[in-house]
N, C-alpha and C positions, 0 to 999 in steps of 0.2 A: 548290855554290858557283857564282855567276855569274862566269865567267872573263872577264877583261879582253880586249876584242876585238883589242887591239894585238898579241896573240900571233901572228895571222895576217894583219894588215894593217900597212901602212906609213905612217909619218908624215913621211917625208923627201920628200914631194911626187911620189913615184913610185907607179905602180900597184901594188896589193897582190899578194901572192903567191896568185894565184887558185887554182892547184893545191892548195896547202896549205889554203886555206880551204874548197874544195870537199870535200876529203878530211875536214875536221874536222865540217862541218855534215851530210855524208852518212853519218857513222858510224852503223851500227845500223839503217839505213834500207834498205827494199827497192829493186830496180831501178826500179820506176815512179815512186818518190818521188825518187830521185836524178835520174832524167830530167826531172822537173817543175822541181827546184831548179837544174839545169843549164840548162834553157831559160829560167828567169827571169833567170840570170846573164847569159846572151847578150842577152836583151832589155834589161837594165839597162846593160850595157856600150855598147850602140848608142844608148840613149836619152840616157845621161849623158856621151857621148863628149867633148864639148867644154865641159863644165861642171867648175868647181873650187869648193872651199870657201874660207873666208876664210883658212884656214891655207896655201892654195896647193896643198894635196893634190887629187888627182882626186875628184870627187864621189862616185864609186863606192866609195871607202874607206868612206864613212859608210853606204851601204846594206848592205855586206857586214858591217861591224861590228854594225850593229843585228841582222841575221839571225843573226850569231853568238851574240849575247846571247840572242835567242829560242831558239835551238838549246840553249844551256845552261840555259835555263828548262824544258827537256824538253818543249816543244811539238811538234805534229806537222809534216809536211812542208808542208801548206797554209799554215800560219802562218809558216813559214820563207820559203816562196815569196813571200807576201804582204809580209813585211819587206824582201826584196830589192827589191821593186816599189813599196814604199810612197810613194815620192816621184814616181814616173814620170808619174802622172796630172796632179799639181798643177804639176809643174816642166817637163814636156816636152810634146811634141806627141802623145804616146800617150794614147788615150781609154780610158775605162773599158769601152766596148764591145770595143776591142782586147784588153783584158786578160780580159774574159768569154769571148771567142771562143777565145783561145788557152790559157787556164788554167782555165776553168770558172767557174761562178757563185759558189762558195763563196770562191774566192781573190778574185774581183772584189769580193765583199760586204766582205771583209776590207780590201781596199785602200780601198775608198770609205768604210768607217767610220773608218779611221785619218786619211783626208784630211779628213773632217768635223770630227773631234776636234781637227784642227790649227787650226781657226778660233779656238779658245780663245786661241791664242798670237798672234793678230791684233788683239787689242783695241787700239784707237787712240783719239785724241780724238773727242768731248770728255771722255770718261772713260778715264784711263789705268788700266792694271791696279793699280797702287798706289792710286789714288784709289777704285777700286772695293773693294779690300780694306779701306781706310780706312772706307768706307761699310758694311762688313760683308756685302759680296755674295761673298766667296770661297766662302761655302757653296753658293750657287747654281751657281757654276762647277764645283764638285766634283760636284755633284748631276747637273749636265748632262753631265759626262764619263761617269758610269756609266749615266745614263738613255739616252744615245745609243747605248751599246754593246749591241746585241742578242746579240752573240757576245763572251763575256769575253776571247777572244783579241784582240780589237780593243784592249782596254785594255792588255793585256800587251805587245802590239807598240809602242803609243804610249810606255809606260814604258820599254822598250828604247831607243826613239828619243831620249827625253829623257835616258837615262843616258849615251849616247854623246855627246850634245850638251854635256853637263855636263863629260864628261872632256876635251873640246877647247874649252872656254870661254875659254881663256887667249888665244885669237887674236882676240877681239873687243874692242871698246872697253869702258872701264870702265863707262860708262853702261849699255851693253847686258848687260855681265856681271852687274850688280847687279839689273837688271830680271828677267832670266832666273833668277838665283839665288833672288830673292824669290818668283818665280811657282812655281819648283821647291819651295821649302820650304813654301809655303802651299797648293799644290795637289797636286803630283805625289807628294811624299813621303807626305803623309796618305792619299793614294789607294793608294800601295803598302802602307802600314801596314794599312789596312782590308782589303786582300786578303791580308794576312799574308806578303808577300814581303819578308822582312826584309832579306836581302842587298841587294837594290835600294834599299829604304828607308835603310839605313845608309849606303850609299855616296852616294846623292842628298844626304842631310843633310850628310855630311861636305864634299862638294864645295861645297854652297851656303854653308855657313859659311865656307869659305876665301875666298869673294869678298864676303860680306856683313860679315865681322868678320875681316879678315885677321890683325890683331894678336892677337887671341884664339886663333885657329886655330893660328898658328905657336908661340905661347907654350905651349899645351897639348901640341903635337906635339914641341916641344923637351924639355918635362919628361918626356913619355913615352919619348922616344928616349934622354935623358940617363941614365935609370935602367934602360935595357932590359936590360943584362946582369945587374945584381942582380935585376931582375924575373924574367927567364927562369930564373936559378938558384933563386929562391924558389919558383917554379911548379913546377920539377922536383922540389924536396923534398916540395911538397904531393902531386904525382902518385904518387911513389914510396911515400909513406905510405899513400895511399888504396889503391893497388893491392895492397900487402901485406896490408891489412885485408880487402879484397874476396876474395883468395885464401883466407883463412882461413874467410871466411863462405861460400866456394863460389858466388860471384857472377861471372859473366862480364860484364865491363864495359869500355868503352873510356873512357879518361880523357885529355882533351886541354886545352891551354891555350886560352882564349877571348880573342880581342883585344878591348880596349875601344875603342869608336869616339869620336872626337874630339867630335863634336856631342853625344852622350849625356853625356859628361863635362861639357862647357861648360853644357849645360842643367841638369844636376843641380847644379853650382855656383851657378848663378843661382836656381834653385828653392829650394835650401836655404840660400843665401847663405853658403856655406862656401868654404874654400880647397881647392885642388887636394889638398893632403895629407890633407884630411878625408874624402875619397871613398874609401868602403870596397871598391868593387868595380873599382878600377883593375886589380888583379891578380884574375884569375878563372880557374877552370876548369870544364869541362863534363864530366859523367859521362853516358854513354849505356849504357842496359840494355835488356832484351828485354820486361819486362812492367812494368805499373803498380805491381803490388805490391812489386817489386824497387826501384822508386823510393823508396818509403817506407822499405824496409829500409835503402837507402843513406844516406837521410837520418838514421836512427837512428845508423849507424856514423859519419857525419860529425860529429854532435853529441856522440858519445861520445869522439872523438878530441880535439876542440878546443872552446873556450868559444864559445858563440853570442853574436853581438852583438844586444842587445835592439832590437826594432822593426826589424829588417832580415830578416824572414822573410815570404815570399809563397807561398801555394799556388795556383797557377794551373792545376792539375790538377783539384782540386775545384771551382774558380771560374775557369773560363777567361777570357781577355780577350774583348773584343767580336769581335776578329777570329779567335776560336777558338784562340789561342795558348795552349799548355799546357806547364807545366813547374813544377819546385819551385825556388825561389830562397832561398838562405840565405847569411849572411855570418858568419864565424867568425874568431878570432884564432888564426892558423895558425903554422907553425914560425917561430922567431926573434921571436914576438910581433908579427907583422905580419899586418894583416887581409887576407882573401881572400874572393872570393864563389864560391860553388859552385852550379852550376845542374845539376839532375838531371832526366833526362826519358827516355823510350823512344826508340828509333831511328826509330820511326814518328813521334812527336811532333817529333823533330829535323828530319826531311824536311820536315814541314809548316812548322816554324818558319822554315827557311831559304828555302823556294820558295812557302810558302802554297798557294794555289789552283793554281798552275802545276804543283806537285808531283804533283797528282792528276788533271791533264789528260791523259786517254787517249782520243784521237779516232780511231776507224777507220771507214772507209766501210763502211756496212751494219751496223755493230755497235750493240748497244743501250746506251743511257746508263745509268750507274749512278744508281739512284733517289735514294740519299742524297745524291750529288754534285749531281744537277740540283736537289734541294731546297735545297742550300746556294747554288748559283748564283742561284735565285730570290730567296733570302733577302738575298744581297749586293746584288741589283738593288733590293730593296724597303727594306732597312735602311739610311738615309742617315744614319747617326751617324758623324760624321767626326773628332770630337775626339780627340786623342791621350791625354788624361787620362780616367779611368774616371768616368762619371757614376754617381749612385745608382740603384738598381734602379727607383725610382719614375720618375725622369727619363728612364731608358732606355725603360721601356714607354710613356710619354707621347710621346716623340719617335717611337717605332715607329708608334704609331697615327696620328699627325698628319703623318708625313712620308714615307709610302710613295709609290713612284713612280707608282702608279696614280691618286693624288689630285692630282697636279700635272704640268704640262708646262712645259718650258724652252725658250724660243725666243730668238733673236739679233736685235738691232737691226743696221743696216748698219754701225754702229761697233763692233760686237762685244759690246755690253752684253747681259748675260743677263737675260731678263724672266720671271719666275715667275708662272704663272697656273693656275687650276684646270684639270684635265684636261677636255677637251671644249670649251675655249675656241676661239672662231673668230678668223679674220683680223679681222673688225670689233671683236671684244673686245680684240685686241692694239692696235688704233689708239686705242681709249678709254683703254687702260691707260697708253699713252705719254702722252697729254694729252687732256682732254676737248674742247679745240678741234680737235685732230687727228682725233678721232672724228667730230665734228660735220662736218668739211670733207672726210672720207674719201670718195673716188669710185673707189677701186681699190686693189688690194693685190697686190704681187709676193712670192712665196715661191720662194727659192732662184733669183731672176731670171725667174720665169714668173708671168704674170698668173692669178690664181685668183679664184674667187667670193668675195664677202664673206663667206658662210656657210661657208667652207672650214675644216675642223676642223685645228688646227695639231697638228704632231708634234714630238717632242723633237729639238732640234738645228737645226731649220729657221731660215733667215735671212729675216726678214720686213721688207719696204719698204712703207711706206703712201704712196699717191698721193692728193693732196689738191687740192681746188678753192679758188678764193679766197673764196667765199662759204659760210657754214655752211648746210646744208640737209638735215638728218637726215629720213629717209623714215619714215613711219608704219608701213610693212611691217616695219621693223626690229623692232617690238614684237610682231609676230605670232608666237607660239611655234611654229606649224606650219612656218614657213619657216626657223627655225633660224639666224637672223642673230646674235642675242646670247644667250649662255649665262650670263653673269655678271650678278649682280644690280645691281652698281655701274654697269655700262654702260647697262642698261635704265633705271635711275633717271635718269642723265644725259640720255638721249633723252626721257623723259617730262617732265623739267624744261624742256627746250628748247621742247617742243611746248606746254606750258602757257603759255609766255611769248607765243606768237603771238596774232594777232588772233582774237576770239571768233567772228567771222563765218566766217573761213577754216576755223577748227576745226569749226563747224557743218556747213559744206558738205563738208569732208573726212570728217567722221563719217558723214553721210548717205549720200555717194557709196560709202564703203567698206561700210557695212551693207547697202545695196541690192545691191551687187556679191555679197556673201556670201549673202544671202537668195535672190538669183536663182540663184547657183550650186546651192543646196540645194533649190530648188523650193519656197520658202516665200513667204508673203504678209507685207507690212509694214502691213496694214490696221489693226492694233490697237496701234500704238506707243503710243498715249496711255495705254492700260491698262498697257502694259509700263513706261512712265515712272513711273506711279504705284506700281507694284508695286516699283520699284527705288528709290523716295523721291526722284525729280526732280519739280520743280515743273511742268515742261512737257517736250514733246518736244525743243525746241531745247536745253535744258539736257542732256538725255540725249545728243543728237547731239554737243554740245561736248565732253562727257566722253569719248565714243567718239573724237572727233577728236584730243583731247589724249593719248589713250592711257591715261587713268585707268581705263577701264572696258573689259574684254575683250568682244569681239564674242560669244564663246561664251556669255557670261552672258545676254546679250539674247537669243540664239537660245533659250537654255534656258527662259527665262521665257515667251517667245513660244509655245513648244511646250506648256508647261503650261496657258497660257490656252486654247489650241485644243483641248487634250484635255478641258477642262471646259466648253467652249462648249455652251449649251443650245439647239440648232437642231432643227427637226422631223425632219431627215434622219438624226439620230444614233441615236436609240433610242425605243422606246415607254416611257412612264413610269408605266403602270398596273401594278397587282399588286405582290406581296411581292418585293422584290429580294433574291436570294442571290448570293454569288459563289463561283463554281467555278473551279479552276485546270485547265489543260490541259497535256499533256506537251510542247507546242510553244512554251510561254512566253507564253501569252495569258490574261487573266482574263476570263471571260465573265459579264456581269451579267444576271440575269432568268431564266436558263435553266439546265438541268443541263449536265453535261459533254458536249461535242460535239467532233467531229472538225474540225480547223482547218487550213486552207492558206492561204499568202499569195497574193495576186492577182498574176499576171504582168503585168498591164497597167500597174501603178503601183508594184509592188516595194517596199512599206513597209519601212522599218528602224527599229531602236529609236529612240525619242524623237519619231518622227512621230506626229502626230495620225491615229488610225486608227478604223474603223468595221467591223463585221461585217455580211456578207450571208448570210442563210440560204438554201443552194441546194437544189435537189431532188435528194436522194440523195448529196450529196457534202460535207456538213456545212456549216460555216461558213467563207466565203472572207474574208480580212482584206484590206481596202482602205485606201488613205490617204484621209482625210476630203475631200480636195480632188480624188480621182481623177474624171476626166472621165466615166467610166462610172457612177460613183455619182451624181454631180450630174445626169445625164441619165436617171435612173431614172423610169419612169412613176408616176403617182400610186399606182396599185393595187399596185406593187412596193415602195413606201417601208416599208409595214408589216413587210417581211422584214428590214429593217435592225435590227441589234441593237448595244447598247453593248459594246465591249470596250476592254480596255486592256493595255498591256505587263506581263507578270509576271516571274517569274523566268526568266533566259535563260542556261541552262547552255551555254557553248562553242558558240554557234551563230553562223553566218554568214548574211546576207541579200543576195539579188541586187539590184543596182542598175544602172540604164543610165545612161552618161555620154556627153555630146556634146561633142566637141572640134572647133574651128575654128582653123586656122593656116595661115600662109604655107608652102607646101610647101618642103622642103629635105631633103637626104640625111641620114639618120640620126634623123629626127623620130620615127618609130615606136619605134626603139630607144630613145630618150631617154625616151618616155612609159612604156613597158613597164618601164624601169630604175626610175623613180619607183615604180611599183606593186610591183615585186619588193623594193625596199628596205624598203617598209612591209609585206611579206608579204601582199600583196593577190592573190588568186586571180583570174585573168582567164579566164572561161569562154566568152567569145565575142568576136570583134572583126571589123568590117567598115570599109573605107576607100575613099574616093572622091576623086578630085582633079579640079578645074576646069582643063582645059588652057589656057584663055585667061587667067584670073586667077590661075592658079597657087594656088588656095585648096584645101587638103586638109581633108576632113571625116571625121572618125572616130567611130564608134559603139562603145563598149566595154560589154560585160557583165560586171561584177565581182561579187565577193562581199565585203561589209564586215561588221564587228561592231556598229557603231553609227554615228549620224550625226556624231559627233565624228571618227571616223576617216575617214568620207567628206569632211568639210570640210578635213581635213588634206591629203588627196591631192589635191583640187580645188586648193588653194592651191599646192601645190608643182608641180603641172603647170602652173598658170598662170604660174609663174615661168620656165619654159622659154623659150629664144629662139624667136622667130616665132609664139608662141601668140596667138591673137586672143581666144578665148573658151573656156572650159571650163565646163560646167554639168551638172546632173543633168537627165535628161530627164523630162518630165511628160507 
């Protein structure tokens, strides 16, 4: 059971009984754990020394009360320590680095997680929390809470924090009472329910109802209290009858009265549209046994003693609830003809029902996690089904498939509104999600107060602020898939639409410039663009360039067609055309036309890669050397050597890489080489050689890199990404 923290804390404006509190939360812990908790207490006392709450009591009372709740949830000493310190980073001059240095990375991670989750309570205009709920956005808020919590202990500490705040809510204004109570009922209570922490769930719901519908709360409380003596006498009769029957059957069982919570009675009255006196489970007992088989034996005994009430039986052992709650529920007409509910479960089921996931949390330094429990934690993070009522099996499966954490990311606006986007969405995607005009005018983005690149991939719980210019001017680079600016199709469509509306001549010039830059990087020629335009069904080259400039046509498609044309080009230097042509494959991934199987090697002078136009040269004693068709050594061949050229083409390429030389020019700066190699490492490009030279006068750095790529598409991608680095003047393939 979750004990009320007031047992060791004071509500009279005085400091709490620190010794009693320390004794309570240290019980059963080793000396090192006790020392950490004691150090956290000292730190919190100093940090919150001059702070008070709305009640007038020292702020430290709240910190210690939250830690005591966490202790009764059976969490480890790191969680208790983080609970004591959960507000120091946000409300005092203590930094997260200070916490990390004094208490370690794990405690700092917990404190940081609780601080981030606190942003949910900071939702302000233009959308208040209630307005967000009215707009159906509470689901996103709940998802964000769990998605942000990489460690489930963060959620449990936050629930403990909310529970103590609800216990002391009477000291706030009526408006704040209702707002916080509504937030608790719509967000935190369902969260506790999904985690199966029923003691927390029930108390949060009762406290929230007290402030949202005070008349109903006090009326039900009065009815419960008014018949308390009769109810307790009746429960004793039920218990005596059951214990007598269990003794005869040889069953060791604990039988206790079960308190009925005010909110659950109120909700059932509304759902069934019945009066208080028509609720069958106002009086209830719980039976605890050792095994599942004994649960069903007890059920038979109960139904043998008293008449069962139709439609009031639920088997949550065979069919557990979504939060893995298991128990047998039945209602019978008991002694004196009064209805009573009987819940039957094993002691293990009861521990889970009372504390849920917290009951199974056993965290020890260096110990191995329980595999079943770890799977359950992963399931809780993925399964974002938050409704209290049970959906059908079909709905349950559909929601599981469509709403797993891995498929979505939840970010916050500066006003606290939760924005739901596909996983992998970038900062620029966020700008377009807010509004098309905001995306068009986006010139920078801050994430958690820090400027980030527009292609920064957002993480759950980050607060994003978009910086805009006065005039809209999306960049055509935003549509380049290699640069990773936009991941959502909606945002890309908005950029393409804007570019289409621009002047045709501007689009032609932009398309030609961008294509020439791409071909230059790849070491290709644009001499056959008229044929490319015809192959792609454009009336002329200008129409092709305009389509490129608008973003309708990807550059990669133009490059692919150009390479196909060059591979079929009928020039004297490519091959002899006499004799019967047969095709032979080689183990190196080339197909040689006109001759039998020969040893092949790629030429080091031009380093061809897949999709390059290539030609073979028959050497003396070393088989066929594969060159690019535009290789300078091939073009300079003497007339008598041209007969040794042979037609080859790319064949099957099983997991091969190809060497390529890259030339980079940039204004020199610290970290330039590190940034370049980081781009290559991110794409898993192997660098086999590198040389650098810096002009001391002009401060121009020149780098030659020898790398291995799988195809020309990968080469294009890394050239584009290197070109986006600061201070880069030019990056291209060496020819």
